[in-house]
C-alpha positions in Angstrom: -56.7 -32.8 -5.0 -59.4 -35.3 -5.8 -58.9 -37.7 -8.5 -61.0 -37.3 -11.7 -62.8 -40.6 -11.2 -63.8 -39.7 -7.6 -65.1 -36.3 -8.7 -67.2 -38.0 -11.4 -68.7 -40.3 -8.8 -69.6 -37.4 -6.5 -71.4 -35.5 -9.3 -73.2 -38.7 -10.4 -74.3 -39.4 -6.8 -75.5 -35.8 -6.4 -77.6 -36.2 -9.6 -79.1 -39.5 -8.4 -80.0 -38.0 -5.0 -81.6 -35.0 -6.7 -83.5 -37.3 -9.1 -84.8 -39.3 -6.2 -86.2 -36.1 -4.5 -88.6 -35.6 -7.4 -89.8 -39.2 -7.9 -91.9 -41.7 -6.0 -91.7 -42.5 -3.1 -89.5 -39.7 -1.7 -91.2 -36.9 -3.7 -94.7 -38.2 -3.0 -94.0 -38.5 0.8 -92.1 -35.3 1.2 -94.5 -33.0 -0.7 -97.9 -33.9 0.6 -98.1 -31.0 3.0 -100.1 -27.9 2.0 -99.1 -25.8 4.9 -97.0 -23.9 5.7 -96.5 -21.4 2.9 -92.9 -20.8 1.8 -92.1 -17.8 -0.3 -95.8 -17.3 -0.9 -96.3 -20.8 -2.2 -97.8 -23.9 -0.6 -95.1 -26.2 0.7 -95.8 -28.9 -2.0 -95.3 -26.4 -4.8 -92.1 -25.0 -3.2 -90.8 -28.5 -2.6 -91.1 -29.5 -6.3 -89.8 -26.1 -7.5 -86.7 -26.4 -5.3 -86.1 -30.1 -6.0 -86.4 -29.7 -9.8 -84.1 -26.7 -9.6 -81.5 -28.8 -7.8 -82.0 -31.6 -10.3 -81.5 -29.2 -13.3 -78.4 -27.6 -11.7 -76.9 -31.0 -10.9 -77.5 -32.1 -14.5 -75.9 -29.0 -15.9 -72.9 -29.3 -13.6 -72.6 -33.0 -14.4 -72.6 -32.4 -18.1 -70.2 -29.5 -17.8 -67.6 -30.9 -15.4 -67.8 -34.6 -16.0 -68.9 -35.3 -19.5 -66.6 -32.8 -21.2 -63.4 -34.4 -19.9 
């Protein structure tokens, strides 16, 4: 079993990585492509939709698992 402190750091690191995916420079560099289309959307739209979804999920899990204890 992982210690509580280590689990907290894992969730915080996950949130920081997800936050970096939607901000400059990573978000700007990774999302400049228009082609190919993914799920009917241009890649740039899909990238930000997926990155913000991961950010929201990581924030919810962080608040639920870490901050409640």
